[in-house]
N, C-alpha and C positions, 0 to 999 in steps of 0.2 A: 527522591524516585521523582523522575518529570515526565511528563506524560502530557499534552502531545508533543512532538518534537518543536523545535524553533520555526516558524515557515518560512526563512529567507534562505535562497542557496549557498551558505556558505561553508565548503569543505574545509579550511581552512582553519574554522571555529569547531567543528567537529574534529579535525585531526589533533589539536590542542588539547579536546577535551578527554579523546580516547589515549591521547600519551600521558597525560597527565592522571588520569584514572589507573591506568597502567600502571606507574610510577609508585602511587600513593597505596599505602595499607588498608585505605579505605576502601567500604562496599558502596556501588552507583549502581541503582536500578534503574533502566529507561523504559518508558512503555515502549511497547504496549501492552495493555491487559491482558490482551489475546495470549502471552506466553504464561499466563497461568495456568493455562487447558491445558489438562496432561494427556490429550488427545495426540498435540502435535510434537510430548518430548517422547509417546511411544511409537510414533513414527519417524521420529530420529532416531530411535533405538534400532526400530525392525530395517530403516536402509544404513544404520552403519555396521550391521553384521551382515549385512548383505542380501538378505530376503529376498528385495527386487530385482537383484544382480546389479548389473552396473548401472548408476542414473544417469537417466538421457532430460528429461523433462520436469519442470515444475511449472505447474499452472496455478492461477488463483484471480482473482478480479474481488469488484466493490461496485453493486448495481443498485439503486436507490434514485426517486423520483423526488425532485426540490430542491429548491434554490435558497433553501433557508438557512443554510451557513454560511451564505457570502449574501445576496442583498437583502435578507430576511434576519440578520445581524442587527439589535436593538440599538437605535442612535438615542442613548440617554438624553442627552442633553443637546439639542440640535443649536443654541443660541452659546456653544461653546466658542471661547477664545484662548489662544496662548496668552499666559501671563504668569502671574505668582504662582498658583494652582495647577497650570498646566504648558510643561517645558517640550513644547513640540519637536526643539533640535535634538531634543533627547529621545523622541520618540521615534525619529528618522534613522537615528544613529549611525551607521555604513549606509543605509540608503540612499538612493539621488535624492538630491535636495528638490523640494516640491513648496510651493506653497499651501498653508493650511487647507484644511480641508475637512469638514465636519464630518463627512462621507470617509475619509481616508483615516479618519480617526476610531470611527465607529466600527465601519464595515471593510476594514483593511484585509480579509479575504478576498476582494473584488478586484484588488488590484495586483500585477506582476511584479511589482516594486516589494511586494512584502508576502505573498502567497502565490501556489501555481497552481490551483482546483483540488480536483481529483487527490491527484500525486504528490500534491505536498499533505494534504489535509487526511485522506481516507487512505494511499494504498499503503502508510506504514504499518497499519493495521493488519492487514491482508497478506503482505508482503516478508515481515518480519518472519513468523513461524516456517516459511516456504525455505529460506536461507537458510535458517536454521535447522532444519530436516534434511536439507539436502546437504550440511556441512560448510554450504562455498563462501570461499574467498569476496574477492572485487573482480568484476567482470570487464572481460578482454575490450567489450564494447554493447552499445546500448544504443536501441532506436527506438522511436515514438512518434506518432502521429494520433492525432485530434482536432480541438477547436471547439466551438461556443456554437455546438448544433442544436440546442436544446431554449437557452435563455438570453436570447440577443439585447440584452438588458444594457442600456446606453453608456452605463458605468460599468459596467463589466468587462475586464480582460482578460482572465485566469481562463482555461476550457472546460467544458461539463461535462466533455466526453475526451475522454485520453487512454491510449494503448500503449503498451511498451514492449518491447523483447531486448532480455540481456543473453548474452554470449558470453561464456566462461571458457576459461585455460581447460578444463577439465571436462571440455565438448560438452555440458549442463547447458540446455537455454531454460530461461524462466521467462513469463509470458505474465504480464498485468493487464487485465483485461476491465475496462469500465465506462459507465456513463448517470449520468444525473437525471436522466431521461427513461426508466425502463427498471422492472424492478426482479427482474425475473434471471435467477441466480444459478439454471442449471444443474446445481450441484445443492446439498443440501445449506440451508443457514445457520451458522453457529457462530456466536459470540461476539465481539467486538470487529473481526473481520470480514463478517457478513458470511460471503461466499464459501466453502469450505474447498481447500485446495484438491487438486489430485498431482500427483506422483508418480508416476510413469519411469521405469527403468527397462532392462533387458531381457527380466523375467516375469515382471508383471506391474501391478498398479495399486498404488494406492488412495485413498480417499475415504467418507464419511458415509455410512448405510445410511437410506431414509428413513430410518428409527431416529437415527441424530445419539446412538446409544453405542454403537460400535465400530472399530474402524474395518472398512471393507477391504479386503486384498483380492484381486480378481488377476490370475496367470495368464501369459500370452496362450494366444489361439495356439499351437503349436502341438504335437505328439509329444507326451512325456513333462506338460506344464505341471507345476504345481498347482494342486486341487486351491477353490477359493478356500478365501478362510475368514472368519470374523473375531474379532478382538474385540472383548469389554473396554468400556473406556472409564478410566479409573475414577477421573474427577474433571467437574466441570468448572469455565472460566469463573475467576471468583477474585475479585479485588483484594478482598480480607486474606486469600490466601497469597497473593502477589508480595502484599507487604508483610506476611510471617518469613513470607524464604529470605528477604531481605531482610528482616531483624534476627534470622536464625544463622544466616553469613556473618552480620554483623558481630555475634555473640561466641560463634566459631573461628572465626577470622577463614574463611573459606570461599573468598571472592571467587572462583573458579565455580562454586555452585549457585550460582545468579542465576536466574531465567530467564534474566532481560538484560545483561551484560556491556558496556559503554560498547564494546568491541562488538557484539553484535548490531548495534543501534548503528554506528558510523557503517559497517559493511551494507545492511536492508537501508541506510540515506544515501550510501554513493550511491548506488542504480538508481534510485529516485532523483536524485541532484542530475546527474548525469543525463538521465531523460528528458527532463524538464529544459534542461541548458542545449542541448542538441535539437529538442524540438524548436526552442523559440530561434534557436543557429538554422535550422534545417539542414544540418547535419547527423551525421552517425560519430555518436561522443563515443572516444577510446579514452581508457585509465592506464596512465604511465604508472606501474605498478611501483618501478624502485624511485622515483619520485614522489608516489602519492597523488597523483592529480590527474584532472578532467582534462581531456585534449581534447577540442575542436579542429 
């Protein structure tokens, strides 16, 4: 089980891992730990059975205050230098060649060579469950906007505010919004994903009730619409349950029962990488489904 995902946008490596995982009899559980929360599996079942009608829109996001995840990364040894115990070339891997820097080594999340800000660090935790709830494959296109709006630290290259829209062939849109300069979620905060998602369909909407104990269904404002409904949430997020799910699948050999398989992680990460690459290029990112390639 691996969590969080690796930071660099490298779809080819994830495609390789997805293919290897699919071909192997072994079980591979990929975070996020949010997938241990039964709320998202219960919402997925409601969407699958058609309870909200045709899915139209998924909305999620991640709002917090602080640059502790980038600028605040600890520099364990300010005098570190390449040598027998520090292989700088191995650290760089297939990233652009750079002169050694203590900041790049210890505070790598500041730099675009290795990270992308909220979209690569935080959004896997709030998007993965939305992709799963809606049963989406790969998006046709993704657009993204944002920038360094709150923390203009001289070394920071990655955005602190980032918003994306993904459009799918099924005529479903997914929006992910966020900033590191504000904590207001607009929906209840729950688990690793922070902001609870909103799932809209032609017959109603699913989200989490203010009590954080029920899934809340609200019908559309039309005559004959479905009545409001609250469904008790069976189980909260729990890393132990995520591990138990993995071990149960290993024992049974039923890879399809994994809560967060590589195939799901690959679909979620494709959206996020399309967003970051499109943002950096100032373009709409397209996905070539036949070649499994991002096109700018």
